[in-house]
C-alpha positions as CSV (number, residue, x, y, z in Angstrom):
1,M,-2.5,-141.3,55.8
2,T,-0.8,-138.1,54.7
3,P,3.0,-138.6,54.7
4,P,5.3,-136.3,56.6
5,A,6.7,-133.4,54.6
6,I,10.2,-134.6,55.6
7,E,11.1,-138.0,56.9
8,T,14.6,-139.4,57.4
9,H,15.9,-142.7,58.7
10,E,19.5,-143.0,59.8
11,L,20.5,-140.4,57.2
12,T,24.3,-140.2,57.0
13,K,26.8,-138.3,54.9
14,W,30.5,-139.1,55.2
15,F,32.9,-137.1,53.1
16,A,35.8,-139.5,52.5
17,P,39.3,-138.0,52.3
18,P,40.6,-137.5,48.7
19,P,43.0,-140.2,47.4
20,R,46.7,-139.3,47.7
21,F,46.8,-138.1,44.1
22,G,43.7,-136.0,44.7
23,R,45.3,-134.4,47.7
24,L,48.3,-133.4,45.6
25,L,46.1,-131.9,42.9
26,H,44.0,-129.9,45.3
27,G,46.8,-129.0,47.7
28,S,45.2,-130.8,50.7
29,A,47.2,-132.7,53.2
30,T,44.4,-134.1,55.2
31,E,44.0,-137.8,55.5
32,E,40.9,-137.9,57.5
33,G,37.3,-137.8,56.2
34,T,34.5,-135.8,57.7
35,L,31.2,-137.1,59.2
36,A,29.0,-134.2,58.3
37,V,25.6,-135.8,58.9
38,N,25.4,-138.6,61.5
39,R,22.4,-140.9,61.5
40,V,19.8,-138.2,61.4
41,N,16.2,-139.4,62.2
42,L,13.6,-136.7,61.6
43,S,9.9,-136.3,60.9
44,I,8.3,-132.9,60.1
45,A,4.6,-132.5,59.5
46,P,3.2,-130.6,56.5
47,G,2.6,-126.9,57.1
48,Q,5.2,-126.6,59.9
49,I,8.1,-124.2,60.2
50,F,11.0,-126.3,61.4
51,G,14.2,-124.6,62.7
52,L,17.7,-126.0,62.6
53,V,20.3,-124.1,64.6
54,G,24.0,-124.9,65.3
55,P,27.5,-123.6,64.9
56,N,29.5,-123.3,61.7
57,G,30.6,-126.7,60.3
58,A,27.9,-128.5,62.2
59,G,26.5,-130.1,59.0
60,K,23.3,-128.0,58.6
61,T,23.9,-127.0,55.0
62,T,25.1,-130.5,54.1
63,L,21.8,-131.9,55.5
64,V,19.8,-129.3,53.5
65,K,21.7,-130.0,50.2
66,T,21.3,-133.8,50.8
67,L,17.5,-133.4,51.1
68,C,17.5,-131.2,48.0
69,T,19.4,-134.0,46.0
70,L,22.5,-131.8,45.5
71,I,24.6,-134.1,47.7
72,L,24.3,-137.9,47.7
73,P,23.9,-139.5,51.1
74,T,26.3,-142.2,52.2
75,S,23.6,-144.3,53.9
76,G,20.1,-144.0,55.2
77,T,16.9,-142.9,53.5
78,A,14.9,-139.8,53.2
79,Y,11.4,-139.0,51.9
80,L,9.9,-135.6,51.0
81,H,6.1,-135.9,51.0
82,G,6.7,-139.6,50.6
83,I,8.9,-139.3,47.6
84,P,12.4,-140.9,47.9
85,L,15.5,-138.8,47.1
86,T,16.2,-141.2,44.2
87,Q,13.4,-139.6,42.3
88,E,15.3,-136.4,41.8
89,N,13.0,-134.6,39.3
90,A,9.9,-135.3,41.4
91,I,11.7,-133.9,44.4
92,K,12.8,-130.8,42.5
93,R,9.2,-130.1,41.5
94,T,8.1,-130.0,45.2
95,V,11.1,-128.2,46.7
96,G,12.3,-124.6,46.7
97,L,15.8,-123.7,48.0
98,M,17.0,-120.3,49.1
99,T,20.5,-119.6,50.4
100,G,21.8,-116.4,51.9
101,N,24.8,-116.1,49.6
102,E,23.1,-114.5,46.5
103,R,25.0,-116.7,44.1
104,H,22.2,-118.2,42.0
105,F,21.7,-115.2,39.7
106,Y,23.2,-113.8,36.5
107,W,24.5,-110.4,37.5
108,R,24.3,-108.8,34.1
109,L,20.6,-109.7,33.7
110,T,17.7,-107.9,35.3
111,G,15.8,-109.4,38.1
112,R,12.8,-110.0,35.8
113,E,15.0,-111.8,33.2
114,N,16.5,-114.0,35.9
115,L,13.1,-115.0,37.2
116,R,11.8,-115.7,33.6
117,F,14.8,-117.9,33.0
118,Y,14.3,-120.0,36.1
119,A,10.5,-120.1,35.7
120,G,11.0,-121.6,32.2
121,L,13.4,-124.2,33.5
122,H,10.7,-125.3,36.0
123,G,8.3,-125.8,33.0
124,I,6.2,-122.7,33.6
125,T,4.7,-121.2,30.4
126,P,5.6,-117.6,29.6
127,A,2.1,-116.4,30.3
128,E,2.0,-118.2,33.7
129,S,5.5,-117.0,34.4
130,E,4.6,-113.3,33.9
131,A,1.6,-113.7,36.2
132,R,3.6,-115.5,38.9
133,I,6.4,-112.9,38.7
134,A,3.9,-110.1,39.2
135,E,2.3,-111.9,42.1
136,L,5.6,-112.4,43.8
137,A,6.8,-108.9,43.1
138,E,3.7,-107.5,44.9
139,L,4.2,-109.9,47.8
140,L,7.9,-109.1,48.3
141,D,7.7,-105.4,47.2
142,L,10.0,-106.0,44.2
143,G,8.0,-104.2,41.5
144,R,10.2,-101.1,41.4
145,Y,13.4,-103.1,41.0
146,L,12.5,-106.0,38.7
147,D,13.8,-104.2,35.6
148,R,17.1,-103.3,37.2
149,R,20.2,-105.4,36.6
150,F,21.0,-107.7,39.4
151,D,24.4,-106.3,40.0
152,A,22.7,-103.0,41.0
153,Y,20.6,-104.6,43.7
154,S,21.0,-104.0,47.4
155,T,21.5,-106.9,49.8
156,G,17.8,-106.8,50.9
157,M,16.6,-106.7,47.3
158,K,18.9,-109.7,46.4
159,H,17.4,-111.7,49.3
160,S,13.9,-110.8,48.2
161,L,14.6,-111.9,44.6
162,A,16.1,-115.1,45.9
163,L,13.0,-115.9,47.9
164,A,10.8,-115.0,44.8
165,C,12.9,-117.4,42.7
166,S,12.5,-120.3,45.2
167,L,8.7,-119.7,45.2
168,L,8.2,-119.5,41.4
169,H,7.0,-123.1,40.9
170,R,4.8,-123.0,44.1
171,P,6.8,-125.6,46.0
172,T,5.2,-127.4,48.9
173,L,8.5,-127.5,50.8
174,L,10.7,-124.5,51.2
175,F,14.3,-124.7,52.4
176,L,15.8,-121.5,53.7
177,D,19.6,-121.7,54.5
178,E,20.5,-118.7,56.7
179,P,18.2,-116.4,54.7
180,T,18.6,-113.3,57.0
181,R,22.4,-113.6,57.5
182,S,23.3,-110.3,55.8
183,L,20.1,-108.3,56.4
184,D,19.6,-105.4,58.8
185,P,17.1,-105.9,61.7
186,L,14.2,-104.2,59.9
187,A,14.7,-106.1,56.6
188,A,15.1,-109.4,58.6
189,A,11.8,-108.7,60.5
190,R,10.0,-108.1,57.2
191,F,11.5,-111.3,55.7
192,R,10.3,-113.3,58.7
193,Q,6.8,-112.0,58.3
194,V,6.8,-113.2,54.7
195,V,8.0,-116.6,55.7
196,Q,5.3,-116.9,58.4
197,R,2.6,-116.0,55.8
198,Q,3.9,-118.7,53.4
199,A,3.6,-121.3,56.1
200,R,0.3,-120.2,57.6
201,E,-1.7,-119.0,54.5
202,E,-0.1,-121.1,51.8
203,Q,0.3,-124.3,54.0
204,R,3.9,-124.5,52.9
205,T,6.4,-126.5,55.0
206,V,9.4,-124.4,55.8
207,F,12.8,-125.8,56.8
208,L,14.8,-122.9,58.3
209,V,18.5,-123.0,58.9
210,T,19.7,-120.2,61.1
211,H,22.4,-119.1,63.6
212,D,20.0,-116.8,65.4
213,L,18.2,-118.5,68.3
214,H,15.9,-115.5,68.6
215,E,14.8,-116.1,65.0
216,A,14.2,-119.8,65.6
217,I,12.1,-119.0,68.7
218,E,10.1,-116.4,66.9
219,L,9.3,-118.3,63.7
220,C,9.4,-122.0,64.4
221,D,6.8,-124.6,65.5
222,S,9.6,-127.0,66.3
223,A,13.3,-126.9,66.3
224,A,16.5,-128.8,66.7
225,V,20.2,-128.1,67.4
226,M,22.9,-129.7,65.2
227,V,26.4,-130.1,66.4
228,K,29.1,-132.2,64.7
229,G,26.6,-133.8,62.4
230,E,24.3,-135.0,65.2
231,L,20.7,-133.8,65.6
232,H,19.5,-132.9,69.1
233,M,15.8,-132.4,69.1
234,A,13.9,-129.7,71.0
235,A,10.2,-130.6,71.4
236,S,9.3,-126.9,71.0
237,P,11.1,-123.5,70.6
238,A,10.4,-122.9,74.3
239,Q,13.3,-125.2,75.1
240,L,15.6,-123.1,72.9
241,R,14.7,-120.0,75.0
242,G,16.6,-121.5,77.9
243,L,19.7,-121.5,75.7
244,L,19.6,-117.7,75.4
245,R,20.9,-117.3,79.0
246,P,23.6,-120.0,79.3
247,Q,26.3,-119.9,81.9
248,E,29.6,-118.2,81.0
249,R,32.7,-119.4,82.7
250,C,35.0,-116.9,84.4
251,R,38.6,-117.9,85.5
252,L,40.4,-115.8,88.1
253,E,44.1,-116.1,89.0
254,V,44.4,-114.7,92.5
255,Q,47.6,-114.1,94.4
256,G,47.4,-114.8,98.2
257,F,44.0,-116.4,98.1
258,D,43.0,-118.6,101.1
259,P,40.9,-121.6,100.2
260,L,38.9,-121.0,103.4
261,W,37.5,-117.9,101.8
262,L,35.8,-119.9,99.0
263,T,32.6,-120.9,100.9
264,E,32.2,-117.5,102.5
265,L,32.5,-115.6,99.3
266,A,30.3,-118.0,97.3
267,E,27.5,-117.6,99.9
268,A,27.9,-113.9,100.2
269,E,27.8,-113.3,96.4
270,T,25.4,-116.2,95.6
271,I,27.8,-117.4,92.8
272,E,28.9,-120.9,92.1
273,M,32.6,-121.0,92.7
274,K,35.3,-123.7,92.4
275,M,39.0,-124.0,93.2
276,E,41.4,-125.4,90.6
277,E,45.1,-126.4,90.8
278,S,47.6,-123.8,89.8
279,A,51.1,-124.3,88.4
280,A,52.3,-121.0,89.9
281,P,53.3,-121.0,93.6
282,G,51.1,-118.7,95.7
283,V,48.5,-118.3,93.0
284,A,45.0,-119.8,93.3
285,V,42.7,-120.4,90.3
286,V,39.1,-119.7,91.0
287,T,36.4,-120.6,88.4
288,L,32.8,-119.3,88.6
289,S,29.7,-119.3,86.4
290,L,28.0,-116.2,85.3
291,P,24.9,-115.6,83.2
292,Q,26.2,-114.9,79.7
293,G,26.4,-111.2,79.1
294,N,25.8,-110.3,82.8
295,K,29.1,-109.5,84.6
296,A,27.4,-107.3,87.3
297,P,28.0,-109.9,90.1
298,L,31.7,-109.9,89.3
299,S,32.5,-106.4,90.7
300,P,31.5,-107.0,94.3
301,L,33.3,-110.3,94.2
302,L,36.5,-108.7,93.2
303,E,36.1,-106.1,95.9
304,A,35.6,-108.8,98.5
305,I,38.7,-110.7,97.4
306,E,40.8,-107.5,97.8
307,Q,39.2,-106.9,101.2
308,H,40.4,-110.4,102.3
309,G,43.9,-109.5,101.1
310,G,43.9,-111.2,97.8
311,A,45.1,-109.7,94.4
312,V,43.5,-110.7,91.1
313,E,46.3,-111.0,88.5
314,H,44.4,-112.3,85.5
315,I,40.7,-112.7,84.4
316,T,39.6,-115.0,81.5
317,F,36.1,-115.3,80.2
318,T,35.0,-118.4,78.3
319,P,31.6,-118.5,76.5
320,P,29.7,-121.7,76.7
321,S,30.4,-124.2,74.0
322,W,27.7,-125.8,71.8
323,E,28.4,-129.1,73.6
324,D,27.5,-127.3,76.9
325,L,24.3,-126.0,75.3
326,I,23.5,-129.5,74.0
327,A,24.0,-131.0,77.5
328,E,21.6,-128.4,78.9
329,L,19.1,-129.1,76.1
330,D,19.2,-132.8,76.4
331,G,18.8,-132.6,80.2
332,A,15.8,-130.3,80.1
333,P,12.3,-131.7,80.3
334,T,10.4,-131.9,77.1
335,S,7.2,-129.9,76.7
336,P,4.5,-131.1,74.4
337,L,4.4,-129.8,70.8
338,P,1.7,-127.4,69.8
339,A,-0.9,-129.4,68.0
340,P,-0.3,-129.2,64.2
341,E,-3.2,-128.8,61.8
342,T,-2.6,-132.4,60.6
343,D,-2.6,-135.5,62.7
344,A,1.1,-136.3,62.2
345,A,3.6,-135.8,64.9
346,A,6.1,-133.1,64.3
347,A,9.9,-132.9,64.7
348,L,10.3,-135.9,67.0
349,P,13.1,-138.5,66.8
350,L,12.0,-141.6,65.0
351,P,12.9,-145.1,66.2
352,T,15.3,-146.7,63.7
353,S,13.1,-149.7,63.4
354,Q,10.1,-147.6,62.2
355,P,9.3,-148.5,58.6
356,P,9.3,-145.6,56.1
357,T,6.1,-144.1,54.9
358,P,5.1,-145.5,51.5
359,P,6.2,-143.3,48.7
360,A,3.7,-140.9,47.3
361,T,3.0,-140.6,43.6
362,P,5.5,-138.1,42.2
363,P,3.9,-134.9,40.8
364,R,3.8,-134.6,37.1
365,A,4.5,-131.4,35.2
366,G,1.2,-131.1,33.3
367,T,0.0,-133.0,30.2
368,P,2.5,-134.8,27.9
369,W,2.1,-132.1,25.3
370,R,2.9,-129.4,27.8
371,R,5.9,-131.3,29.1
372,L,7.2,-131.7,25.5
373,R,6.7,-128.0,24.8
374,A,8.5,-127.0,28.0
375,R,11.4,-129.3,27.1
376,L,11.7,-127.8,23.6
377,N,11.4,-124.3,25.1
378,K,14.4,-124.7,27.4
379,P,17.2,-124.4,24.8
380,L,15.6,-121.1,23.7
381,L,15.7,-119.9,27.4
382,F,19.5,-120.5,27.5
383,L,19.9,-118.9,24.1
384,R,18.0,-115.8,25.2
385,R,20.0,-115.7,28.5
386,D,23.3,-115.7,26.7
387,F,22.2,-113.3,24.0
388,L,21.1,-110.7,26.6
389,M,24.4,-111.2,28.5
390,E,26.4,-110.8,25.2
391,I,24.8,-107.6,24.2
392,S,25.4,-106.1,27.7
393,Y,29.1,-106.1,26.5
394,R,28.6,-104.1,23.4
395,F,32.1,-102.8,23.1
396,G,33.4,-106.4,23.3
397,F,31.6,-107.3,20.1
398,V,33.2,-104.3,18.2
399,L,36.6,-105.5,19.4
400,Q,35.9,-109.0,18.0
401,L,35.1,-107.5,14.6
402,L,38.3,-105.5,14.6
403,G,40.2,-108.7,15.6
404,I,38.8,-110.6,12.6
405,L,39.7,-107.7,10.3
406,F,43.3,-107.5,11.6
407,S,43.9,-111.3,11.4
408,T,42.4,-111.6,7.9
409,T,44.5,-108.7,6.7
410,S,47.7,-110.2,8.2
411,F,47.2,-113.5,6.5
412,Y,46.4,-111.8,3.2
413,F,49.8,-110.2,3.2
414,I,51.5,-113.5,4.3
415,S,49.7,-115.2,1.4
416,Q,51.3,-112.7,-1.0
417,L,54.7,-113.9,0.2
418,L,53.9,-117.6,0.3
419,T,51.6,-118.4,-2.5
420,P,54.2,-118.6,-5.3
421,G,56.3,-121.1,-3.5
422,A,53.5,-123.1,-1.9
423,S,51.4,-123.6,-5.1
424,G,52.6,-127.2,-5.5
425,F,51.3,-128.1,-2.0
426,L,48.0,-126.2,-2.6
427,E,47.2,-127.3,-6.1
428,Q,44.3,-129.6,-5.0
429,Y,42.8,-126.6,-3.2
430,G,43.1,-124.1,-6.1
431,G,46.6,-123.0,-5.5
432,N,45.8,-119.9,-3.5
433,Y,47.2,-119.8,0.1
434,F,44.9,-117.0,1.3
435,S,41.8,-118.9,0.5
436,F,43.3,-122.0,2.0
437,V,44.2,-120.4,5.3
438,L,41.0,-118.3,5.5
439,I,39.0,-121.5,5.8
440,G,41.4,-122.8,8.4
441,M,41.1,-119.7,10.6
442,A,37.4,-119.5,10.2
443,F,36.4,-123.0,11.0
444,T,39.0,-123.7,13.7
445,G,36.7,-121.5,15.8
446,Y,34.2,-124.4,16.1
447,Q,36.9,-126.6,17.7
448,S,37.8,-123.8,20.1
449,V,34.1,-123.4,21.0
450,A,33.5,-127.1,21.5
451,L,36.7,-127.6,23.6
452,N,36.2,-124.5,25.8
453,T,32.5,-123.7,26.0
454,F,31.3,-126.8,27.8
455,S,34.2,-126.6,30.3
456,S,33.7,-122.8,30.8
457,V,30.0,-123.3,31.4
458,I,30.9,-125.7,34.3
459,R,33.7,-123.5,35.6
460,S,31.7,-120.2,35.5
461,G,28.7,-122.1,37.0
462,Q,30.8,-123.3,39.9
463,V,32.4,-119.9,40.5
464,S,29.1,-118.0,40.3
465,G,26.9,-120.6,42.0
466,T,24.5,-120.8,39.1
467,L,25.3,-124.5,38.4
468,E,23.8,-125.5,41.7
469,A,20.7,-123.4,41.0
470,L,20.3,-125.0,37.5
471,L,20.6,-128.5,39.1
472,M,17.7,-127.5,41.5
473,T,15.3,-127.4,38.5
474,P,13.8,-130.4,36.9
475,T,16.0,-130.0,33.8
476,R,18.0,-132.9,32.4
477,L,21.8,-132.6,32.5
478,P,22.2,-133.0,28.7
479,T,19.7,-130.1,28.2
480,I,21.7,-127.9,30.6
481,L,25.0,-128.7,29.0
482,L,24.1,-128.6,25.3
483,S,21.7,-125.6,25.6
484,S,24.4,-123.6,27.4
485,S,26.6,-123.9,24.3
486,L,24.1,-122.9,21.7
487,W,24.9,-119.2,21.7
488,E,28.6,-119.8,21.4
489,F,28.1,-122.0,18.4
490,L,25.7,-119.5,16.7
491,F,28.0,-116.7,17.5
492,T,30.9,-118.6,16.0
493,T,28.9,-119.2,12.8
494,L,28.4,-115.4,12.6
495,R,32.2,-114.9,13.0
496,V,32.8,-117.5,10.3
497,A,30.4,-115.7,8.0
498,I,32.3,-112.4,8.7
499,Y,35.6,-114.1,8.0
500,L,34.5,-115.5,4.7
501,T,32.7,-112.3,3.6
502,M,35.7,-110.1,4.4
503,G,38.0,-112.5,2.6
504,V,35.8,-112.4,-0.5
505,L,34.9,-108.7,-0.6
506,L,38.2,-107.2,0.6
507,F,40.9,-109.6,-0.4
508,G,39.5,-111.5,-3.4
509,A,39.2,-115.0,-1.9
510,D,37.7,-117.3,-4.6
511,L,34.6,-119.2,-3.3
512,Q,32.6,-119.2,-6.5
513,Q,32.6,-123.0,-6.8
514,A,31.5,-123.5,-3.2
515,N,29.0,-126.3,-2.6
516,V,27.0,-124.9,0.3
517,L,25.0,-128.0,1.1
518,S,28.2,-130.1,1.4
519,A,29.7,-127.5,3.6
520,L,26.7,-127.3,5.9
521,V,26.6,-131.1,6.3
522,I,30.3,-131.2,7.1
523,L,29.8,-128.4,9.6
524,G,27.0,-130.3,11.4
525,M,29.1,-133.4,11.6
526,T,32.1,-131.4,12.9
527,V,30.1,-129.7,15.6
528,L,28.8,-133.1,16.8
529,A,32.2,-134.7,16.9
530,M,33.9,-131.7,18.6
531,S,31.1,-131.5,21.1
532,G,31.8,-135.0,22.3
533,I,35.4,-133.9,23.0
534,G,34.2,-130.7,24.7
535,I,31.9,-132.5,27.0
536,L,34.7,-134.9,28.0
537,S,36.8,-131.8,28.8
538,A,33.9,-130.5,31.0
539,S,33.8,-133.8,32.8
540,F,37.5,-133.3,33.8
541,I,36.8,-129.8,34.9
542,M,33.9,-131.0,37.1
543,V,36.1,-133.5,38.9
544,L,39.6,-131.9,38.8
545,K,38.4,-128.3,38.8
546,R,41.5,-126.9,37.1
547,G,43.3,-129.7,35.3
548,D,41.9,-130.4,31.8
549,P,44.1,-132.7,29.8
550,V,41.6,-133.2,27.0
551,S,41.4,-129.5,26.1
552,F,45.2,-129.1,26.4
553,M,45.9,-132.1,24.1
554,F,43.4,-131.3,21.4
555,S,44.0,-127.5,21.4
556,S,47.8,-127.8,21.1
557,L,48.0,-130.9,18.9
558,S,45.2,-130.0,16.5
559,T,47.0,-126.7,15.6
560,L,50.1,-128.7,14.8
561,L,48.4,-131.7,13.0
562,G,45.0,-130.4,11.8
563,G,46.1,-128.5,8.8
564,V,45.0,-125.1,10.0
565,Y,47.8,-123.0,8.5
566,Y,49.4,-125.5,6.1
567,P,48.3,-128.7,4.3
568,I,49.2,-131.9,6.3
569,S,51.0,-133.1,3.2
570,V,54.0,-131.1,4.3
571,L,54.3,-133.1,7.5
572,P,56.5,-136.2,7.9
573,G,54.7,-139.5,7.3
574,W,54.4,-140.5,11.0
575,L,52.8,-137.1,11.8
576,R,50.4,-137.4,8.9
577,L,49.4,-140.7,10.4
578,A,48.9,-139.1,13.8
579,A,46.8,-136.4,12.2
580,Q,44.2,-138.9,11.2
581,F,43.1,-139.3,14.8
582,F,41.9,-135.7,15.1
583,P,38.5,-134.7,13.8
584,L,39.7,-131.3,12.8
585,T,42.0,-132.8,10.2
586,H,39.1,-134.4,8.3
587,A,36.7,-131.5,8.9
588,L,39.1,-128.9,7.3
589,E,40.0,-131.2,4.5
590,A,36.3,-131.7,3.6
591,M,35.4,-128.1,4.1
592,R,38.1,-126.8,1.8
593,R,37.2,-129.3,-0.9
594,A,33.5,-128.3,-0.6
595,L,34.1,-124.5,-0.6
596,L,37.1,-124.3,-2.9
597,N,36.5,-127.2,-5.3
598,G,32.7,-127.6,-5.1
599,A,33.0,-131.2,-3.9
600,S,29.7,-133.0,-3.4
601,L,28.7,-135.2,-0.5
602,A,29.4,-138.3,-2.7
603,D,33.0,-137.0,-3.2
604,L,33.3,-136.4,0.5
605,W,31.9,-139.7,1.7
606,R,35.2,-140.8,3.4
607,E,35.5,-137.6,5.5
608,T,31.8,-137.6,6.3
609,A,31.9,-141.2,7.5
610,I,34.9,-140.5,9.7
611,L,33.3,-137.5,11.3
612,A,30.1,-139.5,11.8
613,G,32.2,-142.2,13.5
614,F,33.8,-139.7,15.8
615,A,30.4,-138.3,16.7
616,V,28.7,-141.7,17.3
617,V,31.5,-142.8,19.6
618,L,32.4,-139.6,21.4
619,L,28.9,-138.1,22.1
620,P,27.5,-141.1,24.1
621,L,30.8,-141.7,25.8
622,S,31.1,-138.0,26.9
623,M,27.6,-137.9,28.3
624,V,28.2,-141.0,30.4
625,A,31.4,-139.5,31.6
626,F,29.7,-136.2,32.4
627,R,26.9,-137.9,34.3
628,Q,29.5,-139.8,36.3
629,A,31.5,-136.6,37.0
630,V,28.4,-134.9,38.3
631,R,27.6,-137.9,40.5
632,L,31.2,-137.7,41.9
633,A,30.8,-134.0,42.6
634,R,27.5,-134.6,44.4
635,R,29.1,-137.4,46.4
636,D,32.0,-135.2,47.4
637,G,29.8,-132.1,47.9
638,S,32.0,-130.2,45.4
639,L,29.4,-128.9,42.8
640,T,30.2,-125.3,43.8
641,Q,34.0,-125.8,44.3
642,F,36.4,-124.6,41.7
């Protein structure tokens, strides 16, 4: 039997209140949690368009993100095409998500480059990617705009690109979260036509979240209303049509109103009227129900009240609440669903005792060789993305070069002042302060990159929304994190080369004895050790959002204790001991001996072993911490909070 496209059993999401310390950190005084999704039971047949409507804060987006594995459910189960939510990568291969907030793209890249990047993360080869992009561009009329930067797109173009991105990997299940929210009526109508084609011609299941009842009625085969986390099923969109003309309450405060007039006026005007108690003497409160948006029956009623000697002092209109609409929906008779193309029932509440459909076999992303090639290709995608973004800031690169020149020149003149008096401390490094400090300035950049890049990747991804988009692809977390730092490490290597070249050519730094092999090995060990610290820093950013004690501690103390601007031999004994606990201390010591004294790896065995020890301990520990941080963010629904 073909499993339903979506099947949930008592699916629940409870956002617990933050602990007292967390409330202080985030400035929140609330002590109550939020029940966002309350025991949802749902079954949707393949090929259906299912609509979910409801007010803001009803839990609609939380339900969608839970089904897309971006938020962890508190209890209950869910299956997408028979695949449980615990098999995240299998789910991501079958699901496409489009939101109406346009926050999944890199604004300084073109539409084409954005699509290429996400296609690669889904394991699509470059040739297949180009063909698929061309196909979607024709479908969505994007061809003229693909090579424009995303920040130049109109709202309609951004929505079209977002839909194209969600369809890149040919998902069998498409989630659309308020996709027409910002579109004009004509663009929204065209968008709905594309969605209908996807469902009818491509047999793609569509889960549509919308505030627009007209849109749900026009598009959907089945629908439901969600209020305060609870799902209220409509057997067909025809039931929703009755909610378009709900009753609006009107409250009249009338001076000199005789209760005996009530029946007479109600019969004459054919309006349901009631009397309520009033706190003011001589004032009667009359409530009546009017079809929403139709106040025509009110004028003759007001005239009739005045003719009877009454005076209307105040009129208040109250639109129907969603609770009123739900009461009307639940009380209406259910009509049968249109017969789906499959034999499964669509969009009906499931008994809680019904056993889940057996899991289907998760889809695989091609042959083992193709999966390996796609995995190796992903770091190159991140490298290309960051390179293209960097060259879009051409003037910034020129300023960095000038900054290197100015700082190198400043320390050259400082060295002229200090070298004679500091020669005793610098004897083991050749006695020249400029060469000593040049290496300190150049290679400290690797610590700065390691400490700041990983956390800035998380912070910028949360701010821009791209982190959520990355986690919707079947790409492993370590790949996302490490690949996002590649460009910064390569760019830092370029800056180090410029530092050293300027120092040698312009200011006479002596690197003739440099042992390049030893320096490269030390550099590799340093990057690994520092990366472990940087990923720990990113873990704190993921959970605390702004507070990052790891980066603060290592940035400030390493400058003091690492020997960047002076040898640690000038420090008191207890500070020299503390300096041994920082990787930068051993990295700079080994790098100076390799570049200034020509020390071999055998000579540097102690520093190499210490750096290797830092890397072996910190890298696995930091990855475990980061996985746990992401899990906490998914549990709390805070992946995009910052």
